[in-house]
C-alpha positions as a Markdown table, in Angstrom:
| # | Residue | x | y | z |
|---|---|---|---|---|
| 1 | Met | 82.7 | -34.2 | 145.5 |
| 2 | Ile | 81.9 | -30.9 | 145.4 |
| 3 | Glu | 84.3 | -28.1 | 142.7 |
| 4 | Pro | 85.1 | -24.9 | 143.7 |
| 5 | Met | 84.7 | -22.3 | 141.1 |
| 6 | His | 86.1 | -19.2 | 141.9 |
| 7 | Asn | 89.0 | -18.3 | 140.0 |
| 8 | Gln | 87.1 | -17.7 | 137.2 |
| 9 | Phe | 85.6 | -14.6 | 138.2 |
| 10 | Trp | 87.9 | -12.8 | 139.8 |
| 11 | Leu | 91.0 | -14.1 | 137.8 |
| 12 | Ser | 88.5 | -12.9 | 134.8 |
| 13 | Leu | 88.5 | -9.6 | 136.7 |
| 14 | Val | 92.1 | -9.6 | 137.3 |
| 15 | Met | 93.2 | -10.2 | 132.9 |
| 16 | Ala | 90.5 | -7.4 | 132.2 |
| 17 | Asp | 92.6 | -4.8 | 134.4 |
| 18 | Lys | 89.7 | -4.3 | 135.6 |
| 19 | Met | 91.9 | -5.1 | 139.7 |
| 20 | Ser | 94.8 | -5.8 | 139.9 |
| 21 | Met | 96.4 | -9.0 | 141.5 |
| 22 | Asp | 97.4 | -6.9 | 144.9 |
| 23 | Val | 93.8 | -5.9 | 145.4 |
| 24 | Leu | 92.4 | -9.6 | 144.6 |
| 25 | Leu | 95.3 | -10.9 | 147.6 |
| 26 | Lys | 94.2 | -8.4 | 149.9 |
| 27 | Leu | 90.5 | -10.1 | 149.3 |
| 28 | Met | 91.4 | -12.8 | 149.8 |
| 29 | Ser | 93.2 | -13.1 | 152.6 |
| 30 | Glu | 91.3 | -11.5 | 154.6 |
| 31 | Tyr | 88.3 | -13.3 | 153.1 |
| 32 | Asn | 90.9 | -17.0 | 154.5 |
| 33 | Thr | 91.9 | -15.3 | 158.0 |
| 34 | Asp | 87.6 | -14.4 | 158.6 |
| 35 | Phe | 87.2 | -18.0 | 156.9 |
| 36 | Ala | 89.7 | -19.4 | 159.2 |
| 37 | Ser | 88.2 | -17.9 | 162.0 |
| 38 | Leu | 85.1 | -18.4 | 161.1 |
| 39 | Gln | 86.0 | -22.7 | 161.0 |
| 40 | Gly | 87.8 | -22.3 | 165.2 |
| 41 | Glu | 83.7 | -21.0 | 166.2 |
| 42 | Leu | 81.9 | -23.5 | 164.8 |
| 43 | Pro | 80.1 | -26.5 | 166.7 |
| 44 | Ser | 80.3 | -29.8 | 166.5 |
| 45 | Ile | 75.9 | -30.0 | 165.2 |
| 46 | Gln | 74.0 | -32.9 | 166.9 |
| 47 | Arg | 71.2 | -34.1 | 165.7 |
| 48 | Lys | 67.9 | -33.8 | 168.3 |
| 49 | Ser | 65.0 | -36.1 | 168.6 |
| 50 | Asp | 61.7 | -33.8 | 168.2 |
| 51 | Gly | 59.5 | -36.9 | 167.2 |
| 52 | Val | 60.0 | -37.8 | 164.0 |
| 53 | Tyr | 62.7 | -40.8 | 162.7 |
| 54 | Ser | 65.6 | -38.9 | 161.2 |
| 55 | Lys | 69.5 | -40.3 | 160.6 |
| 56 | Tyr | 70.7 | -37.1 | 161.1 |
| 57 | Ala | 71.0 | -33.4 | 162.3 |
| 58 | Lys | 67.7 | -30.6 | 160.4 |
| 59 | Phe | 70.2 | -28.9 | 157.6 |
| 60 | Glu | 67.4 | -26.1 | 160.1 |
| 61 | Ala | 69.1 | -26.8 | 163.5 |
| 62 | Ile | 73.1 | -27.0 | 161.4 |
| 63 | Arg | 72.1 | -23.3 | 159.5 |
| 64 | Asp | 69.8 | -22.1 | 163.1 |
| 65 | Ala | 72.9 | -23.1 | 164.9 |
| 66 | Thr | 75.7 | -21.2 | 163.0 |
| 67 | Thr | 74.1 | -18.4 | 161.0 |
| 68 | Pro | 74.3 | -15.6 | 163.9 |
| 69 | Ile | 78.9 | -17.1 | 163.9 |
| 70 | Ile | 79.0 | -16.9 | 160.4 |
| 71 | Ser | 77.4 | -13.6 | 160.3 |
| 72 | Lys | 79.6 | -12.2 | 163.2 |
| 73 | His | 82.7 | -12.9 | 160.5 |
| 74 | Gly | 81.6 | -11.2 | 158.0 |
| 75 | Phe | 80.3 | -13.8 | 156.0 |
| 76 | Ser | 77.2 | -14.5 | 153.9 |
| 77 | Ile | 75.4 | -18.0 | 152.4 |
| 78 | Met | 73.6 | -18.7 | 149.4 |
| 79 | Gln | 72.4 | -21.9 | 147.4 |
| 80 | Asp | 70.2 | -23.2 | 144.8 |
| 81 | Phe | 70.2 | -25.2 | 142.0 |
| 82 | Ile | 71.6 | -24.0 | 138.8 |
| 83 | Gly | 70.9 | -25.5 | 135.6 |
| 84 | Ser | 69.3 | -28.3 | 134.4 |
| 85 | Ser | 67.6 | -31.8 | 135.4 |
| 86 | Asp | 70.0 | -33.6 | 133.0 |
| 87 | Asp | 73.3 | -30.6 | 134.2 |
| 88 | Leu | 71.7 | -30.0 | 137.3 |
| 89 | Tyr | 73.9 | -28.4 | 140.3 |
| 90 | Met | 74.1 | -27.6 | 144.1 |
| 91 | Gln | 75.4 | -23.8 | 143.9 |
| 92 | Thr | 76.8 | -22.3 | 146.8 |
| 93 | Ile | 78.5 | -19.0 | 147.4 |
| 94 | Val | 80.1 | -17.4 | 150.3 |
| 95 | Lys | 80.2 | -13.7 | 150.5 |
| 96 | His | 82.6 | -12.1 | 152.8 |
| 97 | Lys | 81.8 | -8.9 | 153.3 |
| 98 | Asn | 85.3 | -7.3 | 151.5 |
| 99 | Gly | 83.2 | -8.3 | 148.7 |
| 100 | Tyr | 85.0 | -11.4 | 148.2 |
| 101 | Phe | 83.2 | -14.6 | 147.4 |
| 102 | Glu | 83.9 | -18.0 | 146.7 |
| 103 | Glu | 81.4 | -20.6 | 144.1 |
| 104 | Phe | 81.1 | -23.8 | 143.9 |
| 105 | Lys | 78.9 | -26.6 | 142.8 |
| 106 | Cys | 77.3 | -30.0 | 143.4 |
| 107 | Pro | 76.4 | -32.2 | 140.9 |
| 108 | Val | 72.9 | -33.5 | 142.2 |
| 109 | Ile | 72.4 | -36.8 | 141.4 |
| 110 | Tyr | 68.1 | -36.4 | 139.8 |
| 111 | Asp | 66.0 | -38.3 | 138.7 |
| 112 | Glu | 63.6 | -37.3 | 136.5 |
| 113 | Lys | 61.0 | -39.0 | 137.8 |
| 114 | Ile | 60.6 | -37.9 | 140.6 |
| 115 | Lys | 57.4 | -34.6 | 140.0 |
| 116 | Asp | 56.3 | -34.6 | 143.4 |
| 117 | Ser | 57.2 | -30.9 | 144.5 |
| 118 | Gln | 58.1 | -32.8 | 148.1 |
| 119 | Lys | 61.1 | -34.8 | 146.9 |
| 120 | Val | 62.4 | -31.9 | 145.1 |
| 121 | Gly | 62.4 | -30.1 | 148.2 |
| 122 | Gly | 63.8 | -32.7 | 150.5 |
| 123 | Leu | 66.9 | -34.2 | 147.7 |
| 124 | Lys | 67.1 | -29.8 | 148.0 |
| 125 | Thr | 66.9 | -29.3 | 151.1 |
| 126 | Tyr | 69.8 | -32.6 | 150.9 |
| 127 | Tyr | 71.4 | -31.2 | 149.1 |
| 128 | Lys | 72.0 | -27.6 | 150.7 |
| 129 | Arg | 72.5 | -29.4 | 153.8 |
| 130 | Tyr | 75.0 | -31.8 | 152.0 |
| 131 | Thr | 77.4 | -28.8 | 150.7 |
| 132 | Tyr | 76.9 | -26.7 | 153.2 |
| 133 | Val | 78.3 | -28.7 | 156.3 |
| 134 | Thr | 81.6 | -30.4 | 153.8 |
| 135 | Ile | 81.9 | -26.0 | 152.1 |
| 136 | Leu | 82.5 | -25.8 | 155.9 |
| 137 | Gly | 83.8 | -27.8 | 157.9 |
| 138 | Ile | 80.6 | -29.0 | 159.7 |
| 139 | Ser | 80.5 | -32.2 | 162.0 |
| 140 | Thr | 78.1 | -34.5 | 162.4 |
| 141 | Pro | 77.3 | -37.7 | 164.9 |
| 142 | Asp | 75.6 | -39.1 | 161.3 |
| 143 | Glu | 79.1 | -38.5 | 158.4 |
| 144 | Asp | 79.8 | -41.7 | 157.5 |
| 145 | Leu | 76.5 | -42.4 | 156.0 |
| 146 | Asp | 75.0 | -38.7 | 155.5 |
| 147 | Asp | 76.0 | -38.5 | 151.8 |
| 148 | Ile | 75.2 | -41.5 | 150.0 |
| 149 | Pro | 72.1 | -41.0 | 148.4 |
| 150 | Ser | 70.8 | -45.5 | 148.4 |
| 151 | Ser | 67.2 | -45.7 | 149.7 |
| 152 | Ser | 69.1 | -48.7 | 151.5 |
| 153 | Lys | 72.1 | -47.7 | 152.7 |
| 154 | Asn | 73.2 | -51.0 | 154.4 |
| 155 | Asp | 72.3 | -53.4 | 151.8 |
| 156 | Thr | 74.7 | -53.8 | 149.4 |
| 157 | Ser | 72.8 | -56.5 | 146.5 |
| 158 | Thr | 72.0 | -53.8 | 144.2 |
| 159 | Ala | 76.1 | -53.1 | 144.2 |
| 160 | Thr | 77.5 | -53.2 | 140.8 |
| 161 | Phe | 81.1 | -52.9 | 140.5 |
| 162 | Val | 82.6 | -50.8 | 138.4 |
| 163 | Asp | 86.7 | -51.1 | 136.4 |
| 164 | Asp | 88.0 | -48.0 | 138.2 |
| 165 | Met | 89.4 | -46.7 | 142.1 |
| 166 | Cys | 88.0 | -43.8 | 143.8 |
| 167 | Pro | 90.1 | -40.8 | 143.3 |
| 168 | Leu | 89.7 | -40.1 | 147.6 |
| 169 | Cys | 91.4 | -43.5 | 149.3 |
| 170 | Asn | 91.4 | -45.7 | 146.3 |
| 171 | Gly | 89.1 | -47.9 | 147.1 |
| 172 | Gln | 86.9 | -50.3 | 144.3 |
| 173 | Leu | 83.6 | -48.5 | 142.9 |
| 174 | Gln | 80.4 | -49.0 | 142.4 |
| 175 | Gln | 76.9 | -48.9 | 140.7 |
| 176 | Arg | 74.3 | -48.1 | 142.9 |
| 177 | Asp | 70.7 | -47.5 | 143.1 |
| 178 | Gly | 70.1 | -44.8 | 145.1 |
| 179 | Lys | 66.7 | -42.7 | 145.9 |
| 180 | Phe | 67.3 | -40.8 | 143.4 |
| 181 | Gly | 68.5 | -42.9 | 141.6 |
| 182 | Pro | 71.3 | -44.6 | 140.1 |
| 183 | Phe | 74.7 | -42.7 | 140.9 |
| 184 | Ile | 79.0 | -44.5 | 141.3 |
| 185 | Gly | 80.0 | -44.9 | 144.7 |
| 186 | Cys | 83.7 | -46.0 | 146.9 |
| 187 | Ser | 82.5 | -48.9 | 148.5 |
| 188 | Asn | 84.9 | -48.5 | 151.1 |
| 189 | Tyr | 81.8 | -45.7 | 152.6 |
| 190 | Lys | 80.4 | -48.3 | 155.0 |
| 191 | Thr | 84.6 | -49.6 | 156.9 |
| 192 | Thr | 85.9 | -46.1 | 156.1 |
| 193 | Gly | 83.7 | -43.1 | 155.6 |
| 194 | Cys | 85.0 | -42.5 | 152.0 |
| 195 | Lys | 82.4 | -39.5 | 150.6 |
| 196 | Phe | 83.1 | -39.7 | 147.3 |
| 197 | Ile | 80.2 | -39.8 | 145.1 |
| 198 | Lys | 79.7 | -39.4 | 141.2 |
| 199 | Lys | 76.9 | -39.4 | 138.6 |
């Protein structure tokens, strides 16, 4: 689940009398107007075959197709891991030309046993792609299975139901073993495409 974090910083400026609420509202309005225009121009990204089997559109292809449109509307996007291995997040900052920005963080399911730098790099790319596509509202043809971090997405034999319901669709939550360690996800991910996951 991606959490917006922007209000803390901006409201602290208003509370410290470093910015008026009117100025903040003007910046937010410009940001929102330009962001809506940006989203209206974003394409649906198709998976391309380049000789390497892939279940989804590559992050590089998504970024290359969207960066000119993002820049045209006065935005830039920065992403990186923040936190520690036991409290790790993918931070995404969407900055507007007027200086206003919104920050998002997504909890990362991380297994400390992963020491291989290639696997860590793959994990970083995976979460960059997931947050980038979700925040911008980009559609990809593989969205239904795209963000379920499981090594065997069609196999439910490792799933154990837990005593909680999904906050997004009210489906039954289940604990699963994924590619990057255990996680809890919605059992409706195959039927409705529900994308709720948590550590």
